[in-house]
Every structure is written in C-alpha cells, then in structure tokens.
N, C-alpha and C positions, 0 to 999 in steps of 0.2 A: 503491500500501500503507502510505504514512506517514500520510493522512488516514485511511483507514478505521477503522489501528487506534486510532487516538487517540479515532474515535469510539466501539468497541467496546468501550475502555476508559472512556472517560468514560461510557457510557450503562449500563455494568456497573457500577460502583462508584456510583452516584448512586441504584443500587436499593438503596444500603445506609445505611439513616439514623446520621447525625450520626458520619460518618468522613471524616478528611480524607485523600481520594487523591491530592489535591495539596496538597504546603507552602510557604511562601514564594510561591506563585505560580509553583511549577517542578514536574513531576511528581515524584509518591512511589513509590505503590503500582501495582507492574509488575502488567500484566495476561499474564501469563507464570510457568511453574512450572518449580522443579528438581526432580526426581524423584530421591529416595534409595532406596537400599535399607532393607531392614527390619534386617538386620545393623548400617547406618549409624547407622540411629535408636534401636535398642538399646544400641549403642555411647559414644554422646553421652548417652543417659538414664545410662548405670552411670558414664561419667567424671564427670558431675552430682552424683550422690552422694556417690562417694567425696570429690571436692574437697569439696564441703559436709559433709563429714566433718572432713578436715582442718580447715576453718575452725573449724568449732562445737569441736570441740576446746581451739584457739587461742583462742580467746573469753575462755578461761579464764584461760588463760597472761596475756595480756594485760591483764584487768582488775587481775592482782597487782604487775602492773610499775611502776616508780619514773615521776613525773612525765617524768623527764630524759627516761627510754626513751621515752615516749609523744610525746611535741615532737620526738624524734628521727626518730619513723617518720612524723611530717609531721600528726600532730595540731593543731589548734589548741587553744594554752592555757586558751581561753574552754570550750575543751567533753570539758576533762580529767573532773571530778566528773559528767557528764552521761553519759558512754562506760562510767564502770564502775556505771553506778546498771542494776541487773537488774529490770526492771519486772514483764516476764511472763516465762513458762519458754520460750519460742520466740525464739530469739536473732535471726532473718529471718522474716519473713511471705513475702512474695515479692520475690525475686532474681535477679539473670539473671548466668549466665555468660556471657563474649566467647570462643569458642573459636574454633582453626584447626584444620580438620578436612580433612589431605591426604595424599595418600601413607599411607593405613593410622593416621596420627598424629592423637590428639587432642592439644594445647595450650593451657593455659590462658592469656587475655591477660591476661582482668581480671577482677574481680566487678561488680559495679554492686547492692551488698546494700541501700542504704540508699531509695533512689528510683527505678529502673529504671524506663524506658521500654518502647514495643512490645508492649504486657499486649494489648490492643483487637486491633489487628495478627493476635497467634499463635492467640490462645484463641475470634476468634471470626471475623474476617475470613478469615482464611486455609479456613477450611472450608467458605466458600462459592465461593473460589478453585478447589478442587479439585470441589467440585458440576460447576462451569462446563467445567471442562477433563474431567469423568467419570473421575474419581480417587480412592483412597482420600485420606484423610485424616490424614497421622501424629497429629495432636494434637488426634482425635476422645477427647472424651468427659471430655478433663482441663477444662473451662469449670465443670461442676459440682464437680469436685475445689475449683478456688480458689474458686468461692460457699463451699465448705462450710468452708476453712481463713480464709477473709475473716469467715463467719460468727464461726467460733468465735475469732478472734484478739481482734474486736470485744468481745466477751463476758467473755473472758479478762482483758483491758483494765479493762473496767468491773468485772468481779469484785476486780481489784489495789488501786483505788480504795475497797473496802470502802463504798458508802454504802447507803443503804436507796432503794428507790423502783425507778423506770426511767429508763435511762440518755437521755442526749440526746448523741448521736451526729452529728457534725458533718464532712462530708468539703469539703475546701480547694483553693484551685489559683489562679493565676492566672487571671480570667476573659478576662483577653485575647489568651492564648495557646491555641490553637485546641485542638492537639494536649495540651496540659498537661487543660485546662478539658474535653475530650469524654472522653478518657480516664478522668479522676476522676468525669464523670459515669455512665460506663460500670461501672466497679469498685462505684458505690454502690449503681446499681440492681443489679448481679450480687450484691450482698453480702447483699439481698434482708430488712435490720432497717431498722425507722423509722428516717428521720433526715433530716439537712436538707444540703443544699449553702451553703455560706456562700465568696463568693468572698475571699482574703488579705487585700485591701486593708480588709476592713468587720469581720474579725475586732476583737473589743473586749479591750482586755485591763486589767483591773482589781485591786485589791488582792488582790480576796479569788478573783480565777481568772479564766478567759476565759468571754466570752459574744457570745452573737450580739448582731447589730442590734437585734433587738426585746429583748435584754436577759435572753434565756434563758442561763441558765448549761450550760457545752459541759463534758461528760464526758470524752469520748472524741471525739479528733481526728484523723482520716486526711488524711496530707498525702502523695498519692503520688506527686507529681513536686518535690516543694520541697526542696531539701538543705539540712540541717542547716548547711555550712559557710558557705550565702549567710546563711541565720537568723540565726548569730551578729554578722552585721554587718548586719543590721535595724535601722533609726533610725525613730521617728516623725517622720515630716516638720514639723510643728508641734513639739515639744518637743523634739528633737534624741536623747529617750530611746532607749537600746538595747532595745528593746520585744522582739527576740526574744530575747535574753538572760536578759528578764523570763521568757519561755514556758517558756523551758528549767528556770528556777531552779523554776518552776510545777509541771513534771514532777517534780520531784527530791522538792518539799513534797506530790507526790499530788493538787495541785490540779485536773489534768489530766492525762492518759492521752494518748499518743501513738502513733499508727501509721505506719509500720514503727517497732517500739521503739528505745531507743536503743542498742540491742548490734547493731543493724541498721546501724549509723554506725560503731562499733568496726569493722567486719569490712570496710568500704568504703575503708580508706586502703591505695593502693597498697604502703606501706612495709610493712604486713601480710607481702606475698608475701614480700619481703626476710628479712623475719622467717623466716620459715615456710622460705625456700632456705636459710639461713642456719643453722637447727636440724640442717636435712637435711646440709647439707656437713658439720655437724660432728660427723655420726652421731648427735645426740642421743638421749636413752632417753627425752626426753618424748614422741615417735611409737614407734609399735612398728613393725616388722620389714617387714609386710604396708603399712602407711602411708608408709613410706617407699621403699617399692613405686609407691605411688601417685606421692606428690610427685616421683618417678626419672620417673616415666610421664607425666605431665601436668601439671607445673609449669614454666617456664622459668627460667633459671637469673636472680635478681632483687636486684642489691645497692643500697646507696645512694649509689655514687660509681661510675665507670666505668670504674678501673684495672685492673681482672680483665679487662674485655675488650682494653683499650689495651694491654695486656701481651702478651695473647695472638693480637691479628690479630684481633679478634672484631666484624663489625656489630651494633651495638647499636641500641636506642629509649631515648630518653631522655623519657619522661612524667611530668606533675603527679602526684604523690601525689593529691590531689584533681580531676583533670579529666572533662569530657566531653563527646563528639563529637569525639573527635580533637583538640581544641583546644589546643594549645602543645604537641604533639608534635613530635618530629624524629627522622628515621633519619638514624645516623651513622657513619661509617668509624672503624676504629679511629684512625687517623689525628688524627678531630676532624672532621675535614673532613664538612660537614653534607650528606647522599645527597636529601635530602626531608624538609621540613616545612611544618607545618598553619598556613596565613595568617594566624591571629588567634592571640593571645597573652595571652588574661585571662588564666588561672593561671601568669602569668610568676612571682611573685610564693610561689607554691607549692612544697613543696619537691620537687625534680625526683626521679626513681625512674630506675632502668638496668639495662633488660631486655635478654637477648636478642633479634637478630630473628629473626622468621623469617616468610618470603613469602605473602602469604593466597595463596590457590589462584583461579585465571584464568578464567571461564568467557565465554562470549556470553552476553547477556539481550537481551529484548525489548523498546526502551522507544517512545515517538511518534517518534522520530527518525527509528528503523530498529534494526538490529541492532548494539551495541558489545559490547567487551571490559569485565568490569568484574574487580576482586577483591571476594571473597565471604570475610562471615566470619560463622558461625552464631553465633546466639544462642541460649540454653535455661537456660528459670526453673527456678527452686528453690523449690519452695511448701512450708514449712514444714518442709522436710529430704527433700521427696518431689520425683523429676523433674517437671517441665513441659513445657509446651508449646516448640515448638522453631519456628527460622525465622531467615533470611539476610535481613542488610543485602549489598548490594551497591551499590560506588562504587570510590572512589579506593584506593591501596594504602596509604594513612593513612583509615581509614573513618570520614569527618566527618558533620556533619546535613545533607549534601545526599546522600546515600547514598539506594539504593532501599531499597523494600519488594520484596523476592521469595519470593513462598509458595514452599512446600515440600508434596511430592507424595510419597505412597509407590508404589513402585514394587514389584510385585508379577512374581512368580517366572514 
C-alpha cells in the first residue's frame, strides 16, 4: 500500500504546475481529504468575519497608544512610526486566522495579518484535490474574489502616492525559498496587473526611492512572505547600512507603497490579543455588548505575564509576540513545568505572551508512510474583511513547519 500511495500522491501533485507538494525533502501535501459539513464551514466563516471586526476596530485604538504601551505589546521601537501610518483605507488585504475547531467551539490561536502563507494551497490546490476525490470544494469561487481584492489593493496603493502615469508594480520574495517564491509568483499572476518579479536581494535602494536592477523606479512593492520584523534588521552586506529601515522610511515619505499595508503589521503582534482580552475582562465600553460576546466566544484568555494561569492552576502556552511556524512556543503547566516545546528558539529575544492552552483535535491522516494520528489546526483567510478560503495544517501538538497540508472537502447531507 505504502509505495503505491506515494506513487499516486507524487503523480497527482506533479500535474499541478509550480507547486511544492514536498518541502525540505519531506512530504507536505497529503493525498487525503477531511470532509467538513456546510454548517462547520459557515461557522468558521462567521468566526473569521467577527474576529476581524474586533481587530479592525482595535487598530484605531492601537494607533493612538503611547510609544511605551506599543513597546509593551512587543512592537519593535524602529517600527512605531511605520505602524501608525495609514497608507490605504484597508487595514489588511490578505490575512489568515489560525483556529482550533473542536467540540462545536471555534477558538482563535493567532492572526497572521502581515505575511500569511498557505494561500496557493487553499485557493488553488484544494479545488484539484476535491476533484480527485469527487467532492465539492468549500473554497469554490474564492480565487476570483482574491484576484479582485489584490487588484483593488494594488491600485489603491498606487493612488495613495498621487503620481501621474502608469504604476510600476513589483512582487518580491526570497528567490531561493521555493514556497515563498512560488506563492509570490502565484499572487503576481492572480492579480492580473502589469508587474514584474524581482528577488529581495535584487531591489535597489536609492535616495529618491526603490528601484529594479534595470533602474526603473518602483511605485508599489508587494512582499507577500517577507515579514516586517525581519525587514527591521536587514543590513546591506557591503555598507552595513540598515536598508530595511530605509525602505520603511520611504513608505512614510510616500516614495513607495508596500503591501500588505503597514496597518497589517500593526495587527500581527500577539500582544494585541492580550490588549483585546484585557479590555474585555475590564468590560470596557470600547467594545459593544455584541463585540464582548464575540470576544468571549472566540478569543482565549491571553496576557503579558503568566500570573493568572499559575494562580488558577491552568495549563498555558508561552509564545513569542512575533513568531512563526511554532518556533519558540512552549506548553506549560501552571507550576512552570514545560509539557512540550518546539526545539527551535529563533524568537527567544521577542516579548513572550501567555495564552490559555487548548488542545488541537486529533484525527487519522493518510501519509506516504501509512496512517498516522495528527493534530489539526484550521487556517481561515480574511480578504479585506471578507471571509475566504479555509484549510487544515496537520501535524504535532505545536503546529510547526513540518506540518502537512490536509485539503478540505464539503460533506453533502
């Protein structure tokens, strides 16, 4: 069985151009499907819209906070002017919520608002897997909506610069990272606007703006996968200058526009979840009664210290305010004993936040090695406030970069 399943999986996925069905020489995309009811899909979409409403409302408050408070929420000092800058009306074009969907409840783990991955898998590949298994695709039609919003955001960004003529639009990523590179190329093609792809290391920063290697001035830069918290530390290998900070300054001076917009990074810190939960616990009038109900329903108790959990004997998760792929995440007992931790500690220096632990549901999945049990986390996209495609990461109790992509099908009654 094993060899034939591997052969079937490879043969199926090799028919999808420019897709990474294996990552880091390991199986990534499963030739398997998780069937979900229409009710469950609708509930996830509703949760996404409501949670985004809370975040969108909170963005205005965040921009008004003192520097000191923003630093306490984990934002790097160098980013403060940048995150307060409202470049376009949309707060976030492409964002992804990570939910635990279990026992009729939907709980938010985090919001990947700045540079979410998992896009081509859910918007393009899921459809093909559904066809293979002969079932309906819960993400049907969403690719068209994504294309429309991408185009709208790119033009909105161009207008914000108030320049004459035609915009020079550039998509960028690390060229040597297959997933980032192909995700970026997918979004570039999907946007349907005249544009160019330029690798991150090929971009040229000059006094007057950002340029392509051919010397064309860039108006709009889309960096789907390159996080702002990395950009801050970027130096020119020759001059040692902080070129990332120069680029952020150019955005403020309207020499170039960047997508996702600066406000998307404003929502990325997990410290924002602690702020939202704190206002909720204090019954703040900032949120309406209905919004308080949504916070209670979908958010997990999240704090900037672990006191609440230790005093009340509650298991909790310690995670970095800006972390990705489960890196530097620990599941802790109230006593402070570590139950489980990710072996990587890339974000050790990042402010930690503390969130009530909720176990991921476990399900059997079909892999090249045979049937395995895996913990399931639901990714749900929000595209400029509209609920989008959903899909599942299947892996360890802490979802890391070794997790599988498990496609989703619609269970018809």
